[in-house]
Backbone as numpy.savetxt, mean C-alpha at the origin, in Angstrom:
# Nx Ny Nz CAx CAy CAz Cx Cy Cz
-7.48 0.10 12.12 -7.02 -1.16 12.68 -5.52 -1.17 13.13
-5.10 -1.84 14.13 -3.88 -1.79 14.86 -3.15 -2.92 14.35
-1.99 -2.95 13.44 -1.07 -3.80 13.13 -0.14 -4.10 14.29
0.41 -5.12 14.26 1.57 -5.29 15.19 2.94 -5.99 15.05
3.75 -5.87 15.61 5.16 -6.57 15.55 5.31 -7.43 16.76
5.45 -8.72 16.56 5.82 -9.57 17.96 6.62 -10.67 17.58
6.96 -11.43 18.56 8.05 -12.32 18.32 7.26 -13.57 18.26
7.38 -14.41 17.03 6.49 -15.47 16.98 6.31 -16.48 18.10
5.25 -16.93 18.63 5.19 -17.91 19.67 5.36 -19.20 19.48
4.97 -19.51 18.20 5.17 -20.83 17.99 5.87 -20.96 16.48
5.98 -22.14 15.81 6.36 -22.16 14.39 5.39 -22.66 13.56
4.13 -22.43 13.70 2.95 -22.72 13.05 2.34 -21.94 11.98
2.60 -20.54 12.30 2.00 -19.46 11.24 2.92 -19.49 10.19
2.10 -19.01 8.99 2.74 -19.10 7.62 2.77 -17.83 7.21
3.81 -17.30 6.57 3.89 -16.06 6.05 3.11 -15.85 4.93
2.22 -14.67 4.85 1.16 -14.43 3.63 2.20 -14.06 2.49
3.57 -13.58 2.42 4.04 -13.25 1.39 4.82 -14.31 0.63
5.85 -15.20 1.44 6.40 -16.25 0.90 6.01 -17.50 0.97
4.94 -17.73 1.72 4.28 -19.11 2.17 4.91 -19.94 2.99
6.08 -19.35 3.53 7.04 -20.37 4.27 6.61 -20.13 5.81
6.87 -21.31 6.50 6.70 -21.12 8.09 7.40 -20.10 8.55
6.89 -19.34 9.63 7.65 -18.42 10.42 8.06 -18.91 11.44
9.27 -19.13 11.78 9.78 -19.91 12.94 9.66 -19.20 14.33
9.56 -20.08 15.30 9.35 -19.53 16.49 10.48 -18.70 17.08
10.43 -17.69 17.66 11.23 -16.73 18.24 11.76 -15.52 17.18
11.01 -15.70 15.91 11.48 -14.64 14.91 10.48 -13.58 14.98
10.85 -12.29 14.80 9.83 -11.13 14.81 8.97 -11.30 13.39
7.71 -10.93 13.67 6.60 -11.21 12.47 5.83 -9.92 12.73
5.08 -9.80 11.37 4.33 -8.53 11.38 3.12 -9.11 11.48
2.04 -8.79 12.28 0.64 -8.96 11.88 -0.12 -7.83 11.48
-0.94 -8.25 10.29 -1.72 -7.42 9.62 -2.97 -7.68 10.28
-3.76 -6.51 10.91 -4.88 -6.92 11.72 -6.05 -6.95 10.58
-7.07 -7.74 10.77 -8.09 -7.85 9.70 -9.47 -8.63 10.21
-10.59 -8.25 9.80 -11.72 -8.83 10.68 -11.76 -10.00 10.62
-12.05 -10.55 11.61 -12.34 -12.16 11.73 -13.66 -12.72 11.29
-13.88 -13.41 10.10 -14.91 -13.71 9.55 -15.74 -14.83 10.08
-15.04 -15.46 11.12 -15.71 -16.48 12.08 -16.15 -15.92 13.56
-15.85 -14.57 13.64 -16.28 -14.21 14.88 -17.82 -13.43 14.78
-18.60 -14.07 15.59 -20.07 -13.41 15.53 -20.12 -12.17 16.06
-18.93 -11.70 16.99 -18.97 -10.27 17.59 -18.40 -9.19 16.72
-17.85 -9.65 15.48 -17.03 -8.63 14.89 -15.84 -8.32 15.48
-15.00 -9.42 15.95 -13.80 -9.31 16.36 -12.66 -9.20 15.19
-11.47 -9.24 15.61 -10.27 -9.15 14.57 -9.30 -10.32 14.68
-8.59 -10.63 13.67 -7.46 -11.54 13.65 -6.34 -10.92 12.91
-5.12 -11.79 12.91 -4.04 -11.35 12.10 -3.76 -12.07 10.96
-3.12 -11.50 9.80 -2.58 -12.33 9.03 -1.04 -12.14 9.34
-0.36 -13.28 9.34 1.03 -12.89 9.62 2.10 -12.88 8.65
3.14 -12.18 8.72 4.20 -12.02 7.70 5.55 -12.10 8.11
6.48 -12.22 7.57 7.85 -12.13 7.77 8.03 -10.40 7.80
8.75 -9.86 8.46 8.95 -8.33 8.26 9.19 -7.86 6.93
10.31 -8.59 6.39 10.82 -8.24 4.94 9.72 -8.50 4.05
8.85 -9.57 4.16 8.07 -9.94 3.16 6.89 -8.93 3.17
6.50 -8.50 4.40 5.50 -7.45 4.48 5.77 -6.23 3.88
7.33 -5.75 4.10 7.62 -4.58 3.35 7.79 -4.64 1.91
8.25 -5.82 1.39 8.58 -5.93 0.10 7.46 -6.53 -0.84
6.94 -7.79 -0.38 5.94 -8.40 -1.16 4.61 -7.97 -0.91
4.37 -7.65 0.24 2.86 -7.58 0.88 2.46 -6.11 0.24
3.31 -5.24 0.02 3.20 -3.91 -0.18 2.41 -3.22 1.23
3.20 -3.60 2.13 2.68 -2.87 3.52 3.75 -2.30 4.10
4.74 -1.64 3.32 5.87 -1.03 3.82 5.22 0.16 4.72
4.23 0.96 4.43 3.73 1.99 5.19 3.42 1.55 6.78
2.71 0.30 6.68 2.02 -0.25 7.84 3.25 -0.87 8.73
4.29 -1.37 8.01 5.39 -2.03 8.92 6.23 -0.89 9.35
6.40 0.19 8.92 7.22 1.68 9.30 6.19 1.86 10.65
4.86 2.04 10.47 4.22 2.62 11.55 4.32 1.87 13.00
4.17 0.42 12.51 4.16 -0.53 13.64 5.41 -0.46 14.33
6.68 -0.37 13.58 7.92 -0.23 13.98 8.38 0.84 15.09
7.41 1.96 14.74 7.71 3.12 15.66 7.13 2.65 17.37
6.16 1.77 17.21 5.64 1.43 18.66 6.45 0.08 19.14
6.88 -0.53 18.18 7.91 -1.71 19.09 9.02 -1.36 19.83
8.92 -2.02 21.03 9.87 -1.40 21.94 11.26 -2.50 21.72
11.15 -3.38 21.01 12.29 -4.41 21.18 13.42 -4.07 20.24
14.29 -4.90 20.04 15.34 -4.63 19.13 15.02 -5.50 17.75
15.24 -4.95 16.72 14.91 -5.61 15.32 16.30 -6.08 14.77
16.41 -7.25 14.56 17.53 -7.85 13.90 17.67 -7.30 12.38
18.83 -7.02 12.04 19.11 -6.39 10.59 18.01 -5.11 10.20
18.11 -4.26 11.19 17.12 -2.95 11.16 17.46 -2.10 9.91
18.70 -2.29 9.53 18.98 -1.28 8.42 18.62 -1.77 7.12
18.79 -3.18 6.84 18.24 -3.72 5.77 16.81 -3.48 5.80
15.85 -3.63 6.89 14.69 -3.68 6.92 14.26 -2.39 6.48
15.02 -1.26 7.00 14.65 0.23 6.68 14.73 0.33 5.30
16.01 -0.08 4.64 16.11 0.14 3.22 15.10 -0.41 2.55
14.45 -1.73 2.82 13.47 -2.16 2.04 12.07 -1.54 2.28
11.90 -1.06 3.45 10.72 -0.10 3.72 10.75 1.04 2.91
12.13 1.69 2.96 12.17 2.96 1.96 11.98 2.70 0.27
12.43 1.42 -0.06 12.48 1.25 -1.33 10.88 0.89 -1.85
10.04 0.48 -0.95 8.65 0.01 -1.28 7.72 0.89 -0.34
8.09 2.04 -0.12 7.01 2.71 0.85 6.16 3.49 -0.34
4.97 3.33 -0.22 3.98 4.12 -0.84 3.39 5.43 -0.39
3.72 6.37 -0.98 3.21 7.56 -0.68 1.66 7.56 -0.17
1.35 8.60 0.74 0.09 8.47 1.02 -0.69 8.72 -0.20
-2.10 8.40 -0.20 -2.89 8.61 -1.44 -3.48 10.13 -1.35
-3.62 10.65 -2.38 -3.27 10.14 -3.91 -1.84 10.47 -4.17
-1.43 9.57 -5.35 -0.10 9.56 -5.65 0.02 9.45 -7.09
0.99 9.80 -7.90 1.22 9.52 -9.22 2.55 8.98 -9.43
2.48 8.03 -10.53 3.72 7.69 -10.76 3.54 6.95 -12.52
4.69 6.49 -12.75 4.71 5.66 -14.28 4.03 4.29 -14.03
3.46 3.73 -14.68 2.89 2.32 -14.76 4.06 1.44 -14.98
4.02 0.54 -13.94 5.28 -0.57 -14.05 4.77 -1.75 -15.10
3.32 -1.83 -15.26 3.03 -2.90 -16.47 1.61 -2.28 -17.06
1.19 -3.08 -18.00 -0.20 -2.74 -18.54 -1.39 -3.30 -18.11
-1.13 -3.80 -16.96 -2.58 -4.52 -16.20 -3.56 -3.89 -15.68
-3.38 -2.77 -15.15 -4.23 -2.09 -14.67 -5.31 -1.20 -15.23
-6.56 -1.12 -15.13 -7.41 -0.48 -15.79 -8.02 0.91 -14.96
-8.31 1.72 -15.98 -8.88 2.96 -15.38 -9.99 3.07 -14.59
-10.09 3.32 -13.21 -11.40 3.35 -12.46 -12.47 4.17 -13.20
-12.18 5.14 -13.93 -13.25 5.86 -14.58 -13.78 5.36 -15.96
-12.72 5.18 -16.93 -13.22 4.79 -18.34 -12.93 3.30 -18.64
-12.21 2.54 -17.56 -12.07 0.97 -17.76 -11.26 0.78 -18.93
-10.56 1.59 -19.62 -9.51 1.27 -20.40 -8.19 1.21 -19.76
-7.49 0.32 -20.33 -6.03 -0.23 -19.80 -5.09 1.11 -19.80
-4.35 1.05 -18.88 -3.23 1.81 -18.41 -2.12 1.39 -18.87
-1.52 2.03 -20.16 -0.39 1.38 -20.83 0.94 1.42 -20.04
1.82 0.39 -19.91 2.90 0.41 -19.20 3.85 1.60 -19.75
4.52 2.17 -18.52 5.12 3.45 -18.93 4.43 4.74 -18.90
3.24 4.80 -18.92 2.21 6.06 -18.82 2.26 6.39 -17.52
1.89 7.68 -17.49 1.46 8.53 -16.21 0.22 7.88 -15.67
0.30 7.75 -14.33 -1.29 7.18 -13.87 -1.41 7.88 -12.46
-2.56 8.07 -11.93 -2.76 8.67 -10.45 -3.55 7.61 -9.64
-2.86 7.41 -8.54 -3.49 6.32 -7.67 -4.30 6.85 -6.39
-5.35 6.39 -6.14 -6.19 6.54 -5.03 -6.48 5.40 -4.19
-6.57 5.43 -3.12 -6.76 4.17 -2.00 -8.08 3.61 -2.54
-8.10 2.00 -2.92 -9.42 1.42 -3.11 -9.51 0.37 -2.03
-10.60 0.27 -1.58 -11.01 -0.68 -0.63 -11.98 -1.62 -1.03
-11.61 -2.87 -1.00 -12.58 -3.87 -1.50 -12.67 -4.96 -0.36
-14.01 -5.32 -0.13 -14.37 -6.35 0.71 -14.48 -7.65 -0.03
-13.69 -8.83 0.38 -13.58 -9.98 -0.16 -13.98 -10.93 0.89
-13.98 -12.22 0.64 -14.28 -13.36 1.47 -13.05 -13.48 2.50
-11.97 -12.87 2.03 -10.71 -12.96 2.93 -10.82 -12.03 4.02
-11.77 -10.87 3.81 -11.78 -9.77 4.87 -11.52 -8.40 3.77
-11.18 -7.34 4.26 -10.97 -6.05 3.60 -9.71 -5.95 2.97
-9.61 -5.62 1.90 -8.42 -5.43 0.95 -8.29 -3.97 0.69
-7.05 -3.55 0.91 -6.60 -2.49 0.78 -5.69 -2.12 -0.48
-5.83 -1.14 -1.32 -4.73 -1.16 -2.33 -5.08 0.05 -3.12
-4.12 0.13 -4.34 -4.29 1.31 -5.06 -5.30 1.00 -6.27
-6.27 1.95 -6.70 -6.85 2.08 -7.66 -6.47 3.05 -8.54
-6.25 3.01 -9.89 -5.47 3.60 -10.55 -6.42 4.40 -11.81
-6.13 5.68 -12.34 -6.65 6.28 -13.20 -5.74 7.04 -14.11
-6.32 7.41 -15.45 -5.72 8.03 -16.38 -5.54 9.48 -15.85
-4.65 10.39 -16.13 -4.32 11.85 -15.33 -5.71 12.57 -16.25
-6.10 12.25 -17.35 -7.20 12.84 -18.10 -8.58 12.48 -17.38
-8.57 11.33 -16.87 -9.93 11.04 -16.24 -9.80 11.01 -14.68
-9.03 11.63 -14.28 -9.04 11.71 -12.68 -10.07 12.80 -12.20
-10.25 13.77 -12.92 -11.43 14.87 -12.19 -12.88 14.30 -12.20
-13.04 13.24 -13.12 -14.25 12.66 -13.15 -14.46 11.61 -11.83
-13.47 11.18 -11.20 -13.35 10.31 -9.97 -14.05 10.92 -8.95
-14.97 10.51 -8.05 -15.76 10.99 -6.97 -14.73 11.77 -6.02
-13.64 10.81 -5.56 -12.91 11.29 -4.54 -12.06 12.63 -5.08
-11.84 12.56 -6.28 -10.99 13.90 -6.77 -12.06 15.04 -6.94
-13.23 14.74 -7.32 -14.23 15.82 -7.30 -14.44 16.57 -6.00
-14.47 15.70 -5.16 -14.67 16.18 -3.68 -13.56 17.09 -3.38
-12.39 16.46 -3.65 -11.08 17.58 -3.35 -10.95 18.75 -4.06
-11.29 18.66 -5.44 -11.10 19.96 -6.42 -9.72 19.77 -6.88
-9.70 20.38 -8.17 -8.34 20.32 -8.97 -7.09 20.81 -8.03
-7.24 21.86 -7.66 -6.12 22.38 -7.10 -5.61 21.63 -5.69
-6.64 21.28 -4.91 -6.12 20.38 -3.78 -5.65 19.17 -4.25
-6.23 18.59 -5.28 -5.71 17.47 -5.78 -4.31 17.44 -6.19
-3.89 18.49 -6.88 -2.60 18.99 -7.49 -1.56 18.88 -6.36
-2.03 19.69 -5.42 -1.07 19.91 -4.10 -1.03 18.49 -3.48
-2.10 17.65 -3.29 -1.82 16.23 -2.62 -0.91 15.62 -3.37
-1.12 15.52 -4.65 -0.17 14.60 -5.81 1.10 15.29 -5.49
1.50 16.48 -5.70 2.75 17.14 -5.24 3.67 16.66 -4.11
2.67 16.61 -2.89 3.23 16.25 -1.73 3.55 14.75 -1.68
2.73 13.99 -2.21 2.94 12.47 -2.11 3.61 11.88 -3.34
4.05 12.56 -4.29 4.80 12.02 -5.63 6.09 12.30 -5.62
6.79 12.37 -4.69 8.17 12.90 -4.51 9.22 12.41 -5.46
8.88 11.09 -5.70 9.82 10.42 -6.79 9.63 10.75 -8.42
8.63 11.38 -8.60 8.33 11.78 -9.76 9.15 12.83 -10.40
9.89 12.55 -11.52 10.88 13.59 -12.14 9.97 14.90 -12.52
10.71 16.06 -12.46 10.07 17.28 -12.86 9.12 17.23 -14.14
9.88 16.60 -15.11 9.28 16.58 -16.75 8.08 15.90 -16.60
8.05 14.92 -15.69 6.79 13.79 -15.72 5.78 14.62 -14.89
6.20 15.66 -13.77 5.14 16.40 -13.09 4.47 17.36 -13.94
5.39 18.00 -14.74 4.63 19.27 -15.65 3.75 18.51 -16.77
3.86 17.31 -17.29 3.05 16.57 -18.16 1.95 16.14 -17.27
1.97 15.60 -16.31 0.97 15.23 -15.51 -0.03 16.36 -15.07
0.44 17.64 -14.76 -0.32 18.72 -14.19 -1.15 19.18 -15.69
-0.53 18.97 -16.82 -1.22 19.67 -18.09 -2.35 18.55 -18.49
-2.20 17.45 -18.26 -3.08 16.20 -18.51 -4.39 16.36 -17.47
-4.14 16.92 -16.44 -5.39 16.71 -15.41 -6.27 17.95 -15.71
-7.25 17.82 -16.29 -8.37 18.73 -16.78 -9.48 19.18 -15.79
């Protein structure tokens, strides 16, 4: 799907992140999504303030990519670039420490404790509001039972994790590799 950045044509759209109106003339990020009301299978956009999409919407990768093709000037570009860099999710799969204890492992359905290592694969869920993309988490010990990881194989998975988990300290990396069986 093609996301977009454009100048708001009116002041009627509402940001999906902060729920405030996006004023006319302000740059906004359009997250392309299937239109539930289109019989032909058309698409529509969910609108965001640029900063909200990068920070609250967890769309930093998408905003970064849309900015590459935006020909105009972006106000506060340095600030936006810092927000994107801080919230940029590595491509999937990646590994990190769990920020909270709410996620459940996609294999064993047990909670992943706050602060413990976890592996993220892209998860696509179709809801009444359209297709939602996000991370699905796994315990490192369970990851090789996950279908996408099985297809990759252990060596390819570890190579992908190494490439996409650049923020992981070396001691965490060593622990992660030993846990993946």
